CHARMM internal coordinates of N, CA and C (Angstrom, degrees):
IC EDIT
DIST 1 N 1 CA 1.4709
DIST 1 CA 1 C 1.5200
ANGL 1 N 1 CA 1 C 111.39
DIST 1 C 2 N 1.3074
ANGL 1 CA 1 C 2 N 116.52
DIHE 1 N 1 CA 1 C 2 N -161.71
DIST 2 N 2 CA 1.4325
ANGL 1 C 2 N 2 CA 121.73
DIHE 1 CA 1 C 2 N 2 CA 179.68
DIST 2 CA 2 C 1.5029
ANGL 2 N 2 CA 2 C 111.08
DIHE 1 C 2 N 2 CA 2 C -73.31
DIST 2 C 3 N 1.3068
ANGL 2 CA 2 C 3 N 116.44
DIHE 2 N 2 CA 2 C 3 N 118.57
DIST 3 N 3 CA 1.4566
ANGL 2 C 3 N 3 CA 121.37
DIHE 2 CA 2 C 3 N 3 CA 177.71
DIST 3 CA 3 C 1.5004
ANGL 3 N 3 CA 3 C 109.36
DIHE 2 C 3 N 3 CA 3 C -143.92
DIST 3 C 4 N 1.2857
ANGL 3 CA 3 C 4 N 117.02
DIHE 3 N 3 CA 3 C 4 N 116.11
DIST 4 N 4 CA 1.4644
ANGL 3 C 4 N 4 CA 121.60
DIHE 3 CA 3 C 4 N 4 CA 178.19
DIST 4 CA 4 C 1.5354
ANGL 4 N 4 CA 4 C 108.18
DIHE 3 C 4 N 4 CA 4 C -113.48
DIST 4 C 5 N 1.3155
ANGL 4 CA 4 C 5 N 114.05
DIHE 4 N 4 CA 4 C 5 N 118.32
DIST 5 N 5 CA 1.4877
ANGL 4 C 5 N 5 CA 121.98
DIHE 4 CA 4 C 5 N 5 CA -179.51
DIST 5 CA 5 C 1.5242
ANGL 5 N 5 CA 5 C 111.15
DIHE 4 C 5 N 5 CA 5 C 52.98
DIST 5 C 6 N 1.3234
ANGL 5 CA 5 C 6 N 115.18
DIHE 5 N 5 CA 5 C 6 N 40.80
DIST 6 N 6 CA 1.4525
ANGL 5 C 6 N 6 CA 118.86
DIHE 5 CA 5 C 6 N 6 CA 177.37
DIST 6 CA 6 C 1.4779
ANGL 6 N 6 CA 6 C 116.14
DIHE 5 C 6 N 6 CA 6 C 79.92
DIST 6 C 7 N 1.3301
ANGL 6 CA 6 C 7 N 117.55
DIHE 6 N 6 CA 6 C 7 N 6.81
DIST 7 N 7 CA 1.4619
ANGL 6 C 7 N 7 CA 122.26
DIHE 6 CA 6 C 7 N 7 CA -179.88
DIST 7 CA 7 C 1.4975
ANGL 7 N 7 CA 7 C 109.36
DIHE 6 C 7 N 7 CA 7 C -95.94
DIST 7 C 8 N 1.2965
ANGL 7 CA 7 C 8 N 116.92
DIHE 7 N 7 CA 7 C 8 N 134.00
DIST 8 N 8 CA 1.4594
ANGL 7 C 8 N 8 CA 122.50
DIHE 7 CA 7 C 8 N 8 CA 176.90
DIST 8 CA 8 C 1.4869
ANGL 8 N 8 CA 8 C 111.99
DIHE 7 C 8 N 8 CA 8 C -87.94
DIST 8 C 9 N 1.3382
ANGL 8 CA 8 C 9 N 118.16
DIHE 8 N 8 CA 8 C 9 N 176.18
DIST 9 N 9 CA 1.4429
ANGL 8 C 9 N 9 CA 121.74
DIHE 8 CA 8 C 9 N 9 CA -178.40
DIST 9 CA 9 C 1.5439
ANGL 9 N 9 CA 9 C 113.66
DIHE 8 C 9 N 9 CA 9 C -60.71
DIST 9 C 10 N 1.3147
ANGL 9 CA 9 C 10 N 115.61
DIHE 9 N 9 CA 9 C 10 N -35.30
DIST 10 N 10 CA 1.4964
ANGL 9 C 10 N 10 CA 118.09
DIHE 9 CA 9 C 10 N 10 CA -179.72
DIST 10 CA 10 C 1.5257
ANGL 10 N 10 CA 10 C 110.24
DIHE 9 C 10 N 10 CA 10 C -66.25
DIST 10 C 11 N 1.3172
ANGL 10 CA 10 C 11 N 116.89
DIHE 10 N 10 CA 10 C 11 N -43.16
DIST 11 N 11 CA 1.4597
ANGL 10 C 11 N 11 CA 118.78
DIHE 10 CA 10 C 11 N 11 CA -179.97
DIST 11 CA 11 C 1.5182
ANGL 11 N 11 CA 11 C 111.40
DIHE 10 C 11 N 11 CA 11 C -66.69
DIST 11 C 12 N 1.3060
ANGL 11 CA 11 C 12 N 117.68
DIHE 11 N 11 CA 11 C 12 N -38.45
DIST 12 N 12 CA 1.4750
ANGL 11 C 12 N 12 CA 119.56
DIHE 11 CA 11 C 12 N 12 CA 177.39
DIST 12 CA 12 C 1.4938
ANGL 12 N 12 CA 12 C 112.37
DIHE 11 C 12 N 12 CA 12 C -63.66
DIST 12 C 13 N 1.3241
ANGL 12 CA 12 C 13 N 117.16
DIHE 12 N 12 CA 12 C 13 N -39.90
DIST 13 N 13 CA 1.4839
ANGL 12 C 13 N 13 CA 121.79
DIHE 12 CA 12 C 13 N 13 CA 178.14
DIST 13 CA 13 C 1.5255
ANGL 13 N 13 CA 13 C 109.20
DIHE 12 C 13 N 13 CA 13 C -62.54
DIST 13 C 14 N 1.3098
ANGL 13 CA 13 C 14 N 118.70
DIHE 13 N 13 CA 13 C 14 N -42.57
DIST 14 N 14 CA 1.4475
ANGL 13 C 14 N 14 CA 124.24
DIHE 13 CA 13 C 14 N 14 CA 179.34
DIST 14 CA 14 C 1.5078
ANGL 14 N 14 CA 14 C 109.48
DIHE 13 C 14 N 14 CA 14 C -62.26
DIST 14 C 15 N 1.3497
ANGL 14 CA 14 C 15 N 118.43
DIHE 14 N 14 CA 14 C 15 N -45.13
DIST 15 N 15 CA 1.4502
ANGL 14 C 15 N 15 CA 123.71
DIHE 14 CA 14 C 15 N 15 CA -178.96
DIST 15 CA 15 C 1.5249
ANGL 15 N 15 CA 15 C 108.89
DIHE 14 C 15 N 15 CA 15 C -61.45
DIST 15 C 16 N 1.3186
ANGL 15 CA 15 C 16 N 117.65
DIHE 15 N 15 CA 15 C 16 N -44.81
DIST 16 N 16 CA 1.4780
ANGL 15 C 16 N 16 CA 121.02
DIHE 15 CA 15 C 16 N 16 CA -178.17
DIST 16 CA 16 C 1.5299
ANGL 16 N 16 CA 16 C 108.70
DIHE 15 C 16 N 16 CA 16 C -66.57
DIST 16 C 17 N 1.2616
ANGL 16 CA 16 C 17 N 120.00
DIHE 16 N 16 CA 16 C 17 N -38.95
DIST 17 N 17 CA 1.4639
ANGL 16 C 17 N 17 CA 122.09
DIHE 16 CA 16 C 17 N 17 CA 177.75
DIST 17 CA 17 C 1.5349
ANGL 17 N 17 CA 17 C 111.81
DIHE 16 C 17 N 17 CA 17 C -63.21
DIST 17 C 18 N 1.3248
ANGL 17 CA 17 C 18 N 116.31
DIHE 17 N 17 CA 17 C 18 N -42.30
DIST 18 N 18 CA 1.4737
ANGL 17 C 18 N 18 CA 120.65
DIHE 17 CA 17 C 18 N 18 CA 178.38
DIST 18 CA 18 C 1.5143
ANGL 18 N 18 CA 18 C 110.15
DIHE 17 C 18 N 18 CA 18 C -63.26
DIST 18 C 19 N 1.3499
ANGL 18 CA 18 C 19 N 115.94
DIHE 18 N 18 CA 18 C 19 N -42.56
DIST 19 N 19 CA 1.4604
ANGL 18 C 19 N 19 CA 119.44
DIHE 18 CA 18 C 19 N 19 CA 178.95
DIST 19 CA 19 C 1.5328
ANGL 19 N 19 CA 19 C 111.51
DIHE 18 C 19 N 19 CA 19 C -62.24
DIST 19 C 20 N 1.3276
ANGL 19 CA 19 C 20 N 117.43
DIHE 19 N 19 CA 19 C 20 N -41.64
DIST 20 N 20 CA 1.4867
ANGL 19 C 20 N 20 CA 122.40
DIHE 19 CA 19 C 20 N 20 CA 177.19
DIST 20 CA 20 C 1.5120
ANGL 20 N 20 CA 20 C 109.53
DIHE 19 C 20 N 20 CA 20 C -62.69
DIST 20 C 21 N 1.3387
ANGL 20 CA 20 C 21 N 116.54
DIHE 20 N 20 CA 20 C 21 N -41.26
DIST 21 N 21 CA 1.4661
ANGL 20 C 21 N 21 CA 118.56
DIHE 20 CA 20 C 21 N 21 CA -179.99
DIST 21 CA 21 C 1.5130
ANGL 21 N 21 CA 21 C 112.14
DIHE 20 C 21 N 21 CA 21 C -66.32
DIST 21 C 22 N 1.3561
ANGL 21 CA 21 C 22 N 116.38
DIHE 21 N 21 CA 21 C 22 N -37.87
DIST 22 N 22 CA 1.4458
ANGL 21 C 22 N 22 CA 121.03
DIHE 21 CA 21 C 22 N 22 CA -175.80
DIST 22 CA 22 C 1.5417
ANGL 22 N 22 CA 22 C 111.26
DIHE 21 C 22 N 22 CA 22 C -71.42
DIST 22 C 23 N 1.3386
ANGL 22 CA 22 C 23 N 115.56
DIHE 22 N 22 CA 22 C 23 N -47.61
DIST 23 N 23 CA 1.4452
ANGL 22 C 23 N 23 CA 120.08
DIHE 22 CA 22 C 23 N 23 CA -172.60
DIST 23 CA 23 C 1.5042
ANGL 23 N 23 CA 23 C 113.69
DIHE 22 C 23 N 23 CA 23 C -95.76
DIST 23 C 24 N 1.3444
ANGL 23 CA 23 C 24 N 117.55
DIHE 23 N 23 CA 23 C 24 N -22.04
DIST 24 N 24 CA 1.4404
ANGL 23 C 24 N 24 CA 120.82
DIHE 23 CA 23 C 24 N 24 CA -177.96
DIST 24 CA 24 C 1.5189
ANGL 24 N 24 CA 24 C 110.34
DIHE 23 C 24 N 24 CA 24 C 84.03
DIST 24 C 25 N 1.2687
ANGL 24 CA 24 C 25 N 115.84
DIHE 24 N 24 CA 24 C 25 N 147.94
DIST 25 N 25 CA 1.5098
ANGL 24 C 25 N 25 CA 121.44
DIHE 24 CA 24 C 25 N 25 CA -174.91
DIST 25 CA 25 C 1.5086
ANGL 25 N 25 CA 25 C 110.72
DIHE 24 C 25 N 25 CA 25 C -65.55
DIST 25 C 26 N 1.3182
ANGL 25 CA 25 C 26 N 118.25
DIHE 25 N 25 CA 25 C 26 N -28.84
DIST 26 N 26 CA 1.4807
ANGL 25 C 26 N 26 CA 120.55
DIHE 25 CA 25 C 26 N 26 CA -178.63
DIST 26 CA 26 C 1.5078
ANGL 26 N 26 CA 26 C 111.55
DIHE 25 C 26 N 26 CA 26 C -75.85
DIST 26 C 27 N 1.3066
ANGL 26 CA 26 C 27 N 118.76
DIHE 26 N 26 CA 26 C 27 N -30.04
DIST 27 N 27 CA 1.4408
ANGL 26 C 27 N 27 CA 120.39
DIHE 26 CA 26 C 27 N 27 CA -176.67
DIST 27 CA 27 C 1.5335
ANGL 27 N 27 CA 27 C 112.77
DIHE 26 C 27 N 27 CA 27 C -83.75
DIST 27 C 28 N 1.3520
ANGL 27 CA 27 C 28 N 117.86
DIHE 27 N 27 CA 27 C 28 N -20.29
DIST 28 N 28 CA 1.4387
ANGL 27 C 28 N 28 CA 119.42
DIHE 27 CA 27 C 28 N 28 CA -176.98
DIST 28 CA 28 C 1.5393
ANGL 28 N 28 CA 28 C 116.23
DIHE 27 C 28 N 28 CA 28 C -61.37
DIST 28 C 29 N 1.3125
ANGL 28 CA 28 C 29 N 119.29
DIHE 28 N 28 CA 28 C 29 N -40.99
DIST 29 N 29 CA 1.4712
ANGL 28 C 29 N 29 CA 118.83
DIHE 28 CA 28 C 29 N 29 CA 175.46
DIST 29 CA 29 C 1.5461
ANGL 29 N 29 CA 29 C 112.79
DIHE 28 C 29 N 29 CA 29 C -61.19
DIST 29 C 30 N 1.3437
ANGL 29 CA 29 C 30 N 116.79
DIHE 29 N 29 CA 29 C 30 N -39.59
DIST 30 N 30 CA 1.4349
ANGL 29 C 30 N 30 CA 120.76
DIHE 29 CA 29 C 30 N 30 CA 177.28
DIST 30 CA 30 C 1.5450
ANGL 30 N 30 CA 30 C 111.95
DIHE 29 C 30 N 30 CA 30 C -64.79
DIST 30 C 31 N 1.3180
ANGL 30 CA 30 C 31 N 115.40
DIHE 30 N 30 CA 30 C 31 N -39.59
DIST 31 N 31 CA 1.4315
ANGL 30 C 31 N 31 CA 121.41
DIHE 30 CA 30 C 31 N 31 CA 178.93
DIST 31 CA 31 C 1.5246
ANGL 31 N 31 CA 31 C 110.88
DIHE 30 C 31 N 31 CA 31 C -65.51
DIST 31 C 32 N 1.3501
ANGL 31 CA 31 C 32 N 117.08
DIHE 31 N 31 CA 31 C 32 N -42.40
DIST 32 N 32 CA 1.4388
ANGL 31 C 32 N 32 CA 122.08
DIHE 31 CA 31 C 32 N 32 CA -179.65
DIST 32 CA 32 C 1.5509
ANGL 32 N 32 CA 32 C 109.18
DIHE 31 C 32 N 32 CA 32 C -66.59
DIST 32 C 33 N 1.3068
ANGL 32 CA 32 C 33 N 116.07
DIHE 32 N 32 CA 32 C 33 N -40.49
DIST 33 N 33 CA 1.4794
ANGL 32 C 33 N 33 CA 119.84
DIHE 32 CA 32 C 33 N 33 CA 178.29
DIST 33 CA 33 C 1.5221
ANGL 33 N 33 CA 33 C 111.63
DIHE 32 C 33 N 33 CA 33 C -61.10
DIST 33 C 34 N 1.3273
ANGL 33 CA 33 C 34 N 115.93
DIHE 33 N 33 CA 33 C 34 N -47.17
DIST 34 N 34 CA 1.4453
ANGL 33 C 34 N 34 CA 119.96
DIHE 33 CA 33 C 34 N 34 CA -178.51
DIST 34 CA 34 C 1.5611
ANGL 34 N 34 CA 34 C 111.74
DIHE 33 C 34 N 34 CA 34 C -66.36
DIST 34 C 35 N 1.3188
ANGL 34 CA 34 C 35 N 115.97
DIHE 34 N 34 CA 34 C 35 N -34.13
DIST 35 N 35 CA 1.4523
ANGL 34 C 35 N 35 CA 119.19
DIHE 34 CA 34 C 35 N 35 CA 175.90
DIST 35 CA 35 C 1.5440
ANGL 35 N 35 CA 35 C 111.30
DIHE 34 C 35 N 35 CA 35 C -67.22
DIST 35 C 36 N 1.3195
ANGL 35 CA 35 C 36 N 116.28
DIHE 35 N 35 CA 35 C 36 N -39.83
DIST 36 N 36 CA 1.4364
ANGL 35 C 36 N 36 CA 120.93
DIHE 35 CA 35 C 36 N 36 CA 177.70
DIST 36 CA 36 C 1.5310
ANGL 36 N 36 CA 36 C 111.77
DIHE 35 C 36 N 36 CA 36 C -65.42
DIST 36 C 37 N 1.3116
ANGL 36 CA 36 C 37 N 117.86
DIHE 36 N 36 CA 36 C 37 N -40.20
DIST 37 N 37 CA 1.4558
ANGL 36 C 37 N 37 CA 120.95
DIHE 36 CA 36 C 37 N 37 CA 178.23
DIST 37 CA 37 C 1.5042
ANGL 37 N 37 CA 37 C 110.94
DIHE 36 C 37 N 37 CA 37 C -67.44
DIST 37 C 38 N 1.3173
ANGL 37 CA 37 C 38 N 117.36
DIHE 37 N 37 CA 37 C 38 N -38.47
DIST 38 N 38 CA 1.4896
ANGL 37 C 38 N 38 CA 120.43
DIHE 37 CA 37 C 38 N 38 CA 177.31
DIST 38 CA 38 C 1.5536
ANGL 38 N 38 CA 38 C 110.15
DIHE 37 C 38 N 38 CA 38 C -65.67
DIST 38 C 39 N 1.2730
ANGL 38 CA 38 C 39 N 117.55
DIHE 38 N 38 CA 38 C 39 N -40.63
DIST 39 N 39 CA 1.4546
ANGL 38 C 39 N 39 CA 121.84
DIHE 38 CA 38 C 39 N 39 CA 178.40
DIST 39 CA 39 C 1.5726
ANGL 39 N 39 CA 39 C 109.98
DIHE 38 C 39 N 39 CA 39 C -64.23
DIST 39 C 40 N 1.3004
ANGL 39 CA 39 C 40 N 116.86
DIHE 39 N 39 CA 39 C 40 N -42.15
DIST 40 N 40 CA 1.4689
ANGL 39 C 40 N 40 CA 119.16
DIHE 39 CA 39 C 40 N 40 CA -179.55
DIST 40 CA 40 C 1.5353
ANGL 40 N 40 CA 40 C 109.46
DIHE 39 C 40 N 40 CA 40 C -66.97
DIST 40 C 41 N 1.3534
ANGL 40 CA 40 C 41 N 118.51
DIHE 40 N 40 CA 40 C 41 N -41.32
DIST 41 N 41 CA 1.4561
ANGL 40 C 41 N 41 CA 120.52
DIHE 40 CA 40 C 41 N 41 CA 179.57
DIST 41 CA 41 C 1.5335
ANGL 41 N 41 CA 41 C 111.34
DIHE 40 C 41 N 41 CA 41 C -64.47
DIST 41 C 42 N 1.3251
ANGL 41 CA 41 C 42 N 116.18
DIHE 41 N 41 CA 41 C 42 N -38.33
DIST 42 N 42 CA 1.4591
ANGL 41 C 42 N 42 CA 120.36
DIHE 41 CA 41 C 42 N 42 CA -179.84
DIST 42 CA 42 C 1.5375
ANGL 42 N 42 CA 42 C 108.96
DIHE 41 C 42 N 42 CA 42 C -66.30
DIST 42 C 43 N 1.3203
ANGL 42 CA 42 C 43 N 117.19
DIHE 42 N 42 CA 42 C 43 N -44.45
DIST 43 N 43 CA 1.4825
ANGL 42 C 43 N 43 CA 121.18
DIHE 42 CA 42 C 43 N 43 CA 179.26
DIST 43 CA 43 C 1.5195
ANGL 43 N 43 CA 43 C 110.74
DIHE 42 C 43 N 43 CA 43 C -62.50
DIST 43 C 44 N 1.3466
ANGL 43 CA 43 C 44 N 117.68
DIHE 43 N 43 CA 43 C 44 N -42.00
DIST 44 N 44 CA 1.4334
ANGL 43 C 44 N 44 CA 119.76
DIHE 43 CA 43 C 44 N 44 CA 178.51
DIST 44 CA 44 C 1.5206
ANGL 44 N 44 CA 44 C 112.26
DIHE 43 C 44 N 44 CA 44 C -63.72
DIST 44 C 45 N 1.3858
ANGL 44 CA 44 C 45 N 117.88
DIHE 44 N 44 CA 44 C 45 N -36.10
DIST 45 N 45 CA 1.4012
ANGL 44 C 45 N 45 CA 122.62
DIHE 44 CA 44 C 45 N 45 CA 179.02
DIST 45 CA 45 C 1.5761
ANGL 45 N 45 CA 45 C 109.97
DIHE 44 C 45 N 45 CA 45 C -65.72
DIST 45 C 46 N 1.3261
ANGL 45 CA 45 C 46 N 114.99
DIHE 45 N 45 CA 45 C 46 N -43.22
DIST 46 N 46 CA 1.4235
ANGL 45 C 46 N 46 CA 119.87
DIHE 45 CA 45 C 46 N 46 CA 177.13
DIST 46 CA 46 C 1.5546
ANGL 46 N 46 CA 46 C 112.96
DIHE 45 C 46 N 46 CA 46 C -60.44
DIST 46 C 47 N 1.3162
ANGL 46 CA 46 C 47 N 116.12
DIHE 46 N 46 CA 46 C 47 N -44.50
DIST 47 N 47 CA 1.4608
ANGL 46 C 47 N 47 CA 121.94
DIHE 46 CA 46 C 47 N 47 CA 179.54
DIST 47 CA 47 C 1.5381
ANGL 47 N 47 CA 47 C 108.44
DIHE 46 C 47 N 47 CA 47 C -64.26
DIST 47 C 48 N 1.2964
ANGL 47 CA 47 C 48 N 120.27
DIHE 47 N 47 CA 47 C 48 N -40.90
DIST 48 N 48 CA 1.4505
ANGL 47 C 48 N 48 CA 121.90
DIHE 47 CA 47 C 48 N 48 CA 178.06
DIST 48 CA 48 C 1.5091
ANGL 48 N 48 CA 48 C 111.53
DIHE 47 C 48 N 48 CA 48 C -63.42
DIST 48 C 49 N 1.3377
ANGL 48 CA 48 C 49 N 116.51
DIHE 48 N 48 CA 48 C 49 N -43.30
DIST 49 N 49 CA 1.4550
ANGL 48 C 49 N 49 CA 119.83
DIHE 48 CA 48 C 49 N 49 CA 177.61
DIST 49 CA 49 C 1.5188
ANGL 49 N 49 CA 49 C 111.73
DIHE 48 C 49 N 49 CA 49 C -62.11
DIST 49 C 50 N 1.3467
ANGL 49 CA 49 C 50 N 118.35
DIHE 49 N 49 CA 49 C 50 N -38.95
DIST 50 N 50 CA 1.4754
ANGL 49 C 50 N 50 CA 121.12
DIHE 49 CA 49 C 50 N 50 CA 177.32
DIST 50 CA 50 C 1.5055
ANGL 50 N 50 CA 50 C 110.29
DIHE 49 C 50 N 50 CA 50 C -63.56
DIST 50 C 51 N 1.3527
ANGL 50 CA 50 C 51 N 116.65
DIHE 50 N 50 CA 50 C 51 N -42.19
DIST 51 N 51 CA 1.4967
ANGL 50 C 51 N 51 CA 119.55
DIHE 50 CA 50 C 51 N 51 CA -178.32
DIST 51 CA 51 C 1.5207
ANGL 51 N 51 CA 51 C 108.12
DIHE 50 C 51 N 51 CA 51 C -64.83
DIST 51 C 52 N 1.3049
ANGL 51 CA 51 C 52 N 117.72
DIHE 51 N 51 CA 51 C 52 N -42.34
DIST 52 N 52 CA 1.4581
ANGL 51 C 52 N 52 CA 118.42
DIHE 51 CA 51 C 52 N 52 CA 179.34
DIST 52 CA 52 C 1.5206
ANGL 52 N 52 CA 52 C 112.80
DIHE 51 C 52 N 52 CA 52 C -66.83
DIST 52 C 53 N 1.3180
ANGL 52 CA 52 C 53 N 116.77
DIHE 52 N 52 CA 52 C 53 N -34.60
DIST 53 N 53 CA 1.4513
ANGL 52 C 53 N 53 CA 121.11
DIHE 52 CA 52 C 53 N 53 CA 176.15
DIST 53 CA 53 C 1.5008
ANGL 53 N 53 CA 53 C 112.01
DIHE 52 C 53 N 53 CA 53 C -65.05
DIST 53 C 54 N 1.3706
ANGL 53 CA 53 C 54 N 116.40
DIHE 53 N 53 CA 53 C 54 N -42.88
DIST 54 N 54 CA 1.4546
ANGL 53 C 54 N 54 CA 119.25
DIHE 53 CA 53 C 54 N 54 CA 177.60
DIST 54 CA 54 C 1.5010
ANGL 54 N 54 CA 54 C 110.90
DIHE 53 C 54 N 54 CA 54 C -66.98
DIST 54 C 55 N 1.3391
ANGL 54 CA 54 C 55 N 117.30
DIHE 54 N 54 CA 54 C 55 N -34.74
DIST 55 N 55 CA 1.5031
ANGL 54 C 55 N 55 CA 121.44
DIHE 54 CA 54 C 55 N 55 CA 178.43
DIST 55 CA 55 C 1.5182
ANGL 55 N 55 CA 55 C 110.90
DIHE 54 C 55 N 55 CA 55 C -63.55
DIST 55 C 56 N 1.3463
ANGL 55 CA 55 C 56 N 115.39
DIHE 55 N 55 CA 55 C 56 N -43.40
DIST 56 N 56 CA 1.4688
ANGL 55 C 56 N 56 CA 119.66
DIHE 55 CA 55 C 56 N 56 CA 178.46
DIST 56 CA 56 C 1.5200
ANGL 56 N 56 CA 56 C 114.24
DIHE 55 C 56 N 56 CA 56 C -63.81
DIST 56 C 57 N 1.3255
ANGL 56 CA 56 C 57 N 114.07
DIHE 56 N 56 CA 56 C 57 N -36.15
DIST 57 N 57 CA 1.4558
ANGL 56 C 57 N 57 CA 119.27
DIHE 56 CA 56 C 57 N 57 CA -179.11
DIST 57 CA 57 C 1.5293
ANGL 57 N 57 CA 57 C 109.91
DIHE 56 C 57 N 57 CA 57 C -68.39
DIST 57 C 58 N 1.3205
ANGL 57 CA 57 C 58 N 117.47
DIHE 57 N 57 CA 57 C 58 N -38.21
DIST 58 N 58 CA 1.4633
ANGL 57 C 58 N 58 CA 120.81
DIHE 57 CA 57 C 58 N 58 CA 178.44
DIST 58 CA 58 C 1.5133
ANGL 58 N 58 CA 58 C 112.42
DIHE 57 C 58 N 58 CA 58 C -66.62
DIST 58 C 59 N 1.3186
ANGL 58 CA 58 C 59 N 118.00
DIHE 58 N 58 CA 58 C 59 N -28.42
DIST 59 N 59 CA 1.4449
ANGL 58 C 59 N 59 CA 120.55
DIHE 58 CA 58 C 59 N 59 CA -175.59
DIST 59 CA 59 C 1.4843
ANGL 59 N 59 CA 59 C 110.59
DIHE 58 C 59 N 59 CA 59 C -83.00
END
COOR INIT
IC SEED 1 N 1 CA 1 C
IC BUILD
């Protein structure tokens, strides 16, 4: 079944409930949005570094 890092479905449900209790249901969409934006910015930075690396190799 579903097992992430050795966690079963019951443990995952408990973790999700604790997160909802800590942050509140209204803050979770904002948290998810900011995480997505951070991930996108990190990916763009990696791509830019790769482009610059390839550019330096060509020169």
